[in-house]
N, CA, C and O of each residue as an XYZ file, in Angstrom:
404
protein
N     -17.066     -7.207      0.164
C     -16.722     -5.926     -0.398
C     -15.248     -5.866     -0.798
O     -14.893     -5.207     -1.776
N     -14.407     -6.544     -0.052
C     -12.984     -6.543     -0.397
C     -12.777     -7.275     -1.717
O     -12.027     -6.810     -2.575
N     -13.429     -8.398     -1.880
C     -13.287     -9.138     -3.145
C     -13.919     -8.350     -4.281
O     -13.398     -8.354     -5.397
N     -15.013     -7.685     -4.023
C     -15.619     -6.821     -5.036
C     -14.632     -5.742     -5.462
O     -14.548     -5.405     -6.643
N     -13.887     -5.202     -4.506
C     -12.884     -4.188     -4.814
C     -11.796     -4.742     -5.721
O     -11.283     -4.029     -6.583
N     -11.441     -6.013     -5.532
C     -10.444     -6.653     -6.393
C     -10.994     -6.758     -7.815
O     -10.281     -6.476     -8.778
N     -12.242     -7.156     -7.948
C     -12.868     -7.224     -9.269
C     -12.948     -5.831     -9.897
O     -12.770     -5.675    -11.105
N     -13.214     -4.840     -9.078
C     -13.303     -3.472     -9.561
C     -11.948     -2.976    -10.065
O     -11.885     -2.238    -11.048
N     -10.876     -3.375     -9.404
C      -9.525     -2.907     -9.723
C      -8.885     -3.668    -10.887
O      -8.127     -3.089    -11.666
N      -9.187     -4.950    -11.003
C      -8.494     -5.795    -11.976
C      -9.472     -6.439    -12.949
O     -10.673     -6.524    -12.695
N      -8.924     -6.882    -14.055
C      -9.689     -7.647    -15.033
C      -8.954     -8.960    -15.261
O      -7.915     -9.233    -14.660
N      -9.522     -9.755    -16.141
C      -8.900    -11.017    -16.543
C      -8.873    -12.022    -15.403
O      -9.851    -12.172    -14.671
N      -7.743    -12.710    -15.258
C      -7.627    -13.862    -14.367
C      -7.490    -13.513    -12.888
O      -8.002    -14.246    -12.043
N      -6.829    -12.440    -12.559
C      -6.479    -12.136    -11.168
C      -7.671    -12.225    -10.211
O      -7.558    -12.916     -9.198
N      -8.795    -11.573    -10.469
C      -9.885    -11.662     -9.488
C     -10.383    -13.080     -9.242
O     -10.798    -13.412     -8.132
N     -10.344    -13.911    -10.270
C     -10.856    -15.273    -10.127
C      -9.892    -16.175     -9.364
O     -10.277    -17.250     -8.905
N      -8.654    -15.745     -9.229
C      -7.657    -16.524     -8.501
C      -7.483    -16.001     -7.072
O      -6.525    -16.363     -6.390
N      -8.408    -15.151     -6.622
C      -8.307    -14.588     -5.281
C      -9.480    -15.009     -4.409
O     -10.566    -15.331     -4.890
N      -9.221    -14.993     -3.133
C     -10.265    -15.179     -2.125
C      -9.902    -14.267     -0.962
O      -8.740    -13.892     -0.803
N     -10.875    -13.917     -0.163
C     -10.615    -13.049      0.981
C     -11.087    -13.755      2.246
O     -12.228    -14.205      2.341
N     -10.187    -13.838      3.201
C     -10.483    -14.438      4.500
C     -10.430    -13.325      5.554
O      -9.402    -12.669      5.716
N     -11.516    -13.123      6.251
C     -11.549    -12.108      7.311
C     -11.014    -12.744      8.588
O     -11.598    -13.688      9.119
N      -9.906    -12.217      9.066
C      -9.287    -12.753     10.282
C      -9.754    -12.038     11.538
O      -9.716    -12.598     12.634
N     -10.198    -10.784     11.371
C     -10.676    -10.041     12.545
C     -11.739     -9.048     12.102
O     -11.600     -8.366     11.086
N     -12.789     -8.988     12.881
C     -13.852     -7.998     12.700
C     -14.138     -7.464     14.092
O     -14.760     -8.143     14.910
N     -13.683     -6.249     14.360
C     -13.800     -5.696     15.702
C     -14.589     -4.389     15.659
O     -14.204     -3.433     14.986
N     -15.687     -4.372     16.384
C     -16.509     -3.172     16.478
C     -16.059     -2.359     17.680
O     -16.155     -2.814     18.820
N     -15.571     -1.165     17.424
C     -15.172     -0.266     18.495
C     -16.186      0.836     18.671
O     -17.228      0.846     18.014
N     -15.884      1.761     19.553
C     -16.812      2.871     19.814
C     -16.818      3.891     18.691
O     -17.818      4.570     18.461
N     -15.675      3.996     17.983
C     -15.584      5.024     16.945
C     -15.461      4.466     15.537
O     -15.627      5.203     14.565
N     -15.168      3.164     15.411
C     -15.010      2.577     14.085
C     -15.021      1.059     14.158
O     -14.888      0.464     15.228
N     -15.183      0.454     12.994
C     -15.057     -0.993     12.839
C     -13.694     -1.247     12.209
O     -13.317     -0.586     11.241
N     -12.960     -2.205     12.758
C     -11.651     -2.558     12.219
C     -11.716     -3.979     11.673
O     -12.140     -4.908     12.361
N     -11.287     -4.128     10.421
C     -11.312     -5.427      9.755
C      -9.912     -5.765      9.280
O      -9.263     -4.958      8.615
N      -9.447     -6.957      9.620
C      -8.197     -7.490      9.083
C      -8.572     -8.558      8.079
O      -9.234     -9.537      8.425
N      -8.155     -8.377      6.841
C      -8.474     -9.332      5.797
C      -7.224     -9.824      5.093
O      -6.265     -9.078      4.894
N      -7.254    -11.086      4.725
C      -6.147    -11.688      3.979
C      -6.649    -12.003      2.579
O      -7.659    -12.685      2.405
N      -5.937    -11.502      1.595
C      -6.244    -11.825      0.211
C      -5.383    -13.020     -0.165
O      -4.156    -12.931     -0.197
N      -6.036    -14.135     -0.450
C      -5.324    -15.338     -0.891
C      -5.169    -15.290     -2.405
O      -6.107    -14.974     -3.138
N      -3.969    -15.610     -2.847
C      -3.698    -15.747     -4.272
C      -3.062    -17.108     -4.497
O      -2.612    -17.756     -3.551
N      -3.027    -17.539     -5.748
C      -2.550    -18.897     -6.045
C      -1.086    -18.976     -6.465
O      -0.450    -20.018     -6.307
N      -0.553    -17.888     -6.996
C       0.822    -17.955     -7.518
C       1.654    -16.765     -7.045
O       1.132    -15.678     -6.795
N       2.954    -16.998     -6.931
C       3.880    -15.941     -6.519
C       3.835    -14.756     -7.487
O       3.988    -13.608     -7.071
N       3.628    -15.031     -8.757
C       3.612    -13.976     -9.771
C       2.428    -13.021     -9.600
O       2.458    -11.904    -10.116
N       1.404    -13.442     -8.892
C       0.223    -12.600     -8.701
C       0.403    -11.575     -7.571
O      -0.269    -10.544     -7.545
N       1.303    -11.869     -6.657
C       1.473    -10.988     -5.493
C       1.876     -9.564     -5.882
O       1.249     -8.617     -5.408
N       2.905     -9.372     -6.732
C       3.241     -7.988     -7.091
C       2.128     -7.279     -7.877
O       2.034     -6.052     -7.846
N       1.307     -8.031     -8.563
C       0.188     -7.432     -9.306
C      -0.851     -6.904     -8.328
O      -1.316     -5.772     -8.464
N      -1.214     -7.715     -7.348
C      -2.212     -7.302     -6.344
C      -1.701     -6.119     -5.527
O      -2.441     -5.168     -5.279
N      -0.446     -6.177     -5.113
C       0.115     -5.109     -4.274
C       0.342     -3.834     -5.088
O       0.026     -2.739     -4.625
N       0.886     -3.971     -6.295
C       1.163     -2.814     -7.142
C       2.418     -2.079     -6.707
O       2.977     -2.343     -5.642
N       2.844     -1.164     -7.541
C       4.050     -0.396     -7.267
C       3.850      0.463     -6.024
O       2.941      1.291     -5.967
N       4.708      0.258     -5.036
C       4.613      1.018     -3.795
C       3.326      0.772     -3.026
O       2.940      1.583     -2.184
N       2.653     -0.349     -3.309
C       1.411     -0.682     -2.618
C       0.187      0.031     -3.181
O      -0.872      0.041     -2.555
N       0.332      0.629     -4.368
C      -0.754      1.442     -4.938
C      -2.033      0.642     -5.192
O      -3.124      1.128     -4.894
N      -1.922     -0.568     -5.733
C      -3.126     -1.361     -6.021
C      -3.812     -1.815     -4.739
O      -5.039     -1.785     -4.637
N      -3.017     -2.232     -3.769
C      -3.586     -2.669     -2.492
C      -4.295     -1.493     -1.803
O      -5.342     -1.669     -1.179
N      -3.723     -0.314     -1.923
C      -4.341      0.884     -1.351
C      -5.684      1.165     -2.018
O      -6.655      1.493     -1.336
N      -5.749      1.042     -3.337
C      -7.007      1.272     -4.050
C      -8.064      0.252     -3.638
O      -9.234      0.599     -3.482
N      -7.656     -1.003     -3.462
C      -8.577     -2.052     -3.015
C      -9.120     -1.689     -1.625
O     -10.325     -1.733     -1.380
N      -8.204     -1.333     -0.732
C      -8.588     -0.990      0.645
C      -9.528      0.212      0.664
O     -10.558      0.184      1.337
N      -9.182      1.254     -0.064
C      -9.997      2.470     -0.062
C     -11.399      2.219     -0.622
O     -12.385      2.719     -0.081
N     -11.485      1.452     -1.695
C     -12.788      1.134     -2.276
C     -13.639      0.367     -1.266
O     -14.801      0.706     -1.041
N     -13.058     -0.664     -0.661
C     -13.803     -1.486      0.299
C     -14.200     -0.674      1.529
O     -15.319     -0.809      2.022
N     -13.292      0.170      2.032
C     -13.632      1.005      3.193
C     -14.793      1.942      2.880
O     -15.705      2.102      3.691
N     -14.757      2.556      1.714
C     -15.829      3.477      1.319
C     -17.164      2.748      1.223
O     -18.173      3.223      1.744
N     -17.172      1.600      0.559
C     -18.416      0.845      0.389
C     -18.963      0.355      1.728
O     -20.162      0.455      1.985
N     -18.082     -0.173      2.582
C     -18.532     -0.690      3.881
C     -18.966      0.428      4.825
O     -19.931      0.268      5.572
N     -18.268      1.547      4.798
C     -18.661      2.687      5.636
C     -20.045      3.172      5.241
O     -20.871      3.478      6.102
N     -20.297      3.242      3.952
C     -21.620      3.654      3.474
C     -22.692      2.641      3.880
O     -23.775      3.020      4.326
N     -22.386      1.361      3.724
C     -23.347      0.310      4.050
C     -23.656      0.262      5.549
O     -24.814      0.153      5.952
N     -22.600      0.345      6.369
C     -22.765      0.209      7.819
C     -23.139      1.521      8.498
O     -23.553      1.524      9.658
N     -22.997      2.631      7.787
C     -23.252      3.947      8.381
C     -22.377      4.172      9.615
O     -22.806      4.752     10.612
N     -21.134      3.693      9.511
C     -20.185      3.767     10.617
C     -18.794      3.666      9.996
O     -18.617      2.888      9.059
N     -17.802      4.414     10.475
C     -16.470      4.355      9.878
C     -15.865      2.940      9.931
O     -15.958      2.243     10.941
N     -15.250      2.547      8.822
C     -14.616      1.230      8.722
C     -13.161      1.421      8.333
O     -12.843      2.174      7.412
N     -12.283      0.731      9.045
C     -10.851      0.732      8.746
C     -10.457     -0.703      8.394
O     -10.730     -1.635      9.151
N      -9.815     -0.868      7.245
C      -9.444     -2.202      6.781
C      -7.932     -2.325      6.693
O      -7.254     -1.435      6.179
N      -7.413     -3.427      7.195
C      -6.001     -3.780      7.041
C      -5.950     -5.020      6.149
O      -6.593     -6.031      6.436
N      -5.187     -4.930      5.078
C      -5.112     -6.035      4.127
C      -3.726     -6.648      4.079
O      -2.712     -5.958      4.182
N      -3.709     -7.955      3.919
C      -2.477     -8.713      3.777
C      -2.646     -9.639      2.580
O      -3.753    -10.102      2.304
N      -1.571     -9.908      1.876
C      -1.622    -10.785      0.715
C      -0.776    -12.020      1.023
O       0.402    -11.914      1.367
N      -1.400    -13.193      0.894
C      -0.702    -14.455      1.147
C      -0.900    -15.404     -0.024
O      -1.952    -15.432     -0.663
N       0.128    -16.169     -0.279
C       0.068    -17.167     -1.350
C      -0.373    -18.486     -0.747
O       0.237    -18.996      0.192
N      -1.444    -19.027     -1.305
C      -1.933    -20.346     -0.929
C      -2.117    -21.092     -2.252
O      -3.194    -21.086     -2.847
N      -1.047    -21.726     -2.686
C      -1.017    -22.337     -4.015
C      -2.194    -23.280     -4.239
O      -2.490    -24.152     -3.423
N      -2.847    -23.073     -5.368
C      -3.979    -23.899     -5.796
C      -5.083    -24.001     -4.745
O      -5.684    -25.063     -4.587
N      -5.355    -22.927     -4.035
C      -6.357    -22.971     -2.975
C      -7.718    -23.408     -3.501
O      -8.501    -24.001     -2.760
N      -8.012    -23.127     -4.762
C      -9.328    -23.494     -5.311
C      -9.502    -24.995     -5.466
O     -10.623    -25.478     -5.622
N      -8.403    -25.734     -5.423
C      -8.460    -27.186     -5.590
C      -8.281    -27.939     -4.275
O      -8.254    -29.169     -4.268
N      -8.160    -27.220     -3.172
C      -7.940    -27.841     -1.864
C      -9.219    -27.789     -1.035
O      -9.753    -26.713     -0.764
N      -9.695    -28.947     -0.642
C     -10.926    -29.026      0.153
C     -10.786    -28.272      1.474
O     -11.729    -27.610      1.905
N      -9.625    -28.364      2.123
C      -9.440    -27.686      3.401
C      -9.487    -26.160      3.241
O     -10.048    -25.461      4.086
N      -8.903    -25.655      2.165
C      -8.931    -24.223      1.909
C     -10.355    -23.758      1.619
O     -10.779    -22.713      2.110
N     -11.076    -24.514      0.840
C     -12.467    -24.158      0.523
C     -13.341    -24.159      1.769
O     -14.216    -23.305      1.916
N     -13.110    -25.113      2.665
C     -13.861    -25.161      3.921
C     -13.539    -23.930      4.776
O     -14.435    -23.318      5.357
N     -12.258    -23.576      4.845
C     -11.837    -22.422      5.659
C     -12.484    -21.133      5.151
O     -12.779    -20.227      5.931
N     -12.696    -21.063      3.859
C     -13.314    -19.891      3.253
C     -14.836    -19.946      3.263
O     -15.498    -18.987      2.867
N     -15.394    -21.075      3.718
C     -16.835    -21.209      3.805
C     -17.513    -21.613      2.512
O     -18.720    -21.422      2.362
N     -16.756    -22.169      1.572
C     -17.318    -22.579      0.295
C     -17.901    -23.980      0.322
O     -18.574    -24.371     -0.632
N     -17.674    -24.741      1.362
C     -18.239    -26.095      1.435
C     -19.151    -26.218      2.626
O     -19.723    -27.283      2.858
């Protein structure tokens, strides 16, 4: 859902150069908390994903929280981080970590 939110927010190359790694999925009594890392390939992509004052990242988070809350029928809180992993699509270790191999 987080990656879907990126596709929903952006067009062109940016969504295809991203991946999302879930670092924590914790089910609590009142909500589910998810920590996700958005991997990008280049330094120039980071300000685009984050947006001015974090506006784009907020839109991504809000979209994903809404979709997951509806799907799970339980409140979901998402924390997002953006990290640069240069050429992650060409690295076997990165693809394995993301579950693509």
